[in-house]
N, C-alpha and C positions, 0 to 999 in steps of 0.2 A: 418587412411586413407592410402590406398595403395600409395606408392611413385610415381608410374606412373600417377595416377589420380591427386595426389598433384601437380605434375610438369605440367600436361596438363591443369588443370582447370583455372589458371589465364590467360594463353595464349588464351584459347578459350573465356574467358570472355572479355579480352581486344579487341578481334576482332569479337565478337558475331554479331554485326550489319553488318560488312563486310561479314562474313560467311553467314548470312541469305540472304543478297543481292545476293551473288554469287549462292547460292543454288536455290533461286527463279528464277534467270535468267536461270540457267541450266535446271530448270523445265519448261522453256518457259513461265513463268508468265510475263505479260506485264511489261516492264521496269519501267513505271511510278508507278505501284503498288509495284514492288520490291523495288524501291528507297524509296517510302513513308513508307513502312514497316521498312526498314533498318534505315531510319532517326528516326522514332518513337522509335525503340529499342535503338539506340545509345543515344538519348536524355534522354530516360527513365532511362537507366543505370546510366548516370552521375547524373541525378536528384536524384535518389535513394541514391547514394553514398553521395551526398551533404546533403540530409535530415538526414541520419544516422551518419553524421559527420565522414565519412571514407574518406581517401585520394583517389583522382583520379590519377592513375598512368599515367606518361607521354605517354606511349604507348596507353593507353585507350583514352587519349585526342586526340592523333594522329588518332586513329581509328574513333573517332567521327568526327573529322575535315574532314577526307577523305570521310566518308559517307555523311556528309552535303554538301561538295563542289561538289563531283562527283555525288552524288544522285540528287542534285539540277540541275546540268548540264544535267544529263540524262532526268530529267523531262522537262527541257526547250528545249533541242535539238531534242529529239526523233530520233537521228542519230545513226544507227547501227555501222558506222565506228568509231564514238567517243566511243561507248560502247566497241568496240574491242581493241582500243588503250589505253583506260582508265587503264586497269590493269598494263600496262607498267609504266605509271606515278605513280601509287600507289606503285608498287614494288620498283621503284627508290627512292621515298620519304621514304618508310619504310626502305629500305636498308641504306639510308643516316642517318636516325635516329638510326639505329642499329650499326652504327660506333661509337656511344658513348660508351666509355669504361665502362664495368661493368653493362650495362643495364639488363643483364640476372640474376644478383645476387638476384633479388627479387623472382625468381622462384626456388631458391635453397632451398630444404627441410631442416628443422631444424637439422636433424641428420647429414647433410653434412657440417654444419657450421664449419669453421676452417679446413676443409679437402679438399675442392674442388673449392674454389673461383677462383684460377688461371685457372683451366680448363674451368670453366663457362665463364670467360672473353674471352678465345680463341674461345669457341663456339659462343659467341656473334658476333665475327668477321666472323666466318664461316656462320652464319645465314645471316649476311649482304651480304656476297658474293653470297649466294643462291638467295637473293632478286634481286641483280643486274643481275645475270644470268637469272633469271625468267623474269625480265623486258625486257632484250634484246631478249630473245627467243620469248616472246609474241609479241614484235614489228615485228620481222622477220616473224613469222607465220601470224600475222594480215595483213601485207603488201604483202608478197610474196606468202603465201599459204592460202589465205582467206577462201577457201572452207573447209579447215581442221581445222580452228580456234576452232570451238566448240569441236571437238574431243581432240585437244591439251589442251584446258582449262579444259576439263572433266578429263584428265589423268595427265598431267605433274605437275601442281601446287600441287595437293593433293599428288601424288606419291612421288615427290621430298621432300616435307615437312615431310611426314610420315617417309620416309627413313632417313632423317637427324635427326628427332626427335628420332627414334629408335636407331640410331647410338649414339646420344648424351646421351640418357638414359642409354644404356648399358655401354658406356665409363665412364660416371659419377658414375654409380653404382659400376663398377669394381675399378676405381681409389679411390673412397671414402672408399669402403670396405677395400682395401689394406692399405690405410693410417690409418684407424682406428685400424686395426689389428697391424700394425707396431707401432703405438703410444702406444698400450697396452703392447707391448713386450719390450719397452724401460724401464729399471729399473728406479725407482724414483731417482732423483738426478743426473742421468747420462745425459750427453749432447748427444742429438740425431744428 
């Protein structure tokens, strides 16, 4: 499997329900339908993992909790302002979770084991910072620039995450490759 796909797959699966919800809202699907579909996907993912005796990652539990809580709130309130501020709450919660040291290590491909853990830990904190910045930016746009919120949500969250993902991927690939080559060049028995 290509390392880029290997790295992206678990993250997409962890937040699949949330991604589906945001895509449906962006496509102007009724908020109640979008929330219902996202809740069903989130519950189904966890149920499938439980049935096949696979562990449910903490980030996946968080994704399910976010979809259940905020999806249910969307169903109950039908309030557009709540829908606009909701991403701020989600970003801040996800950012707080991402402050856990080493949370990204499960996304490290096997070839990088022993060569890139320290860099992945740093990127975990960088991702947390991006979540906090995204949450604050969303709140500012939702409150002060309400008319531009849909455009902001269509561009900033995706563009910033794709840019950081690309930066992380290229950095990790370069660092791990260099460390593997350096480890091969050290003669056996020599102290590196």
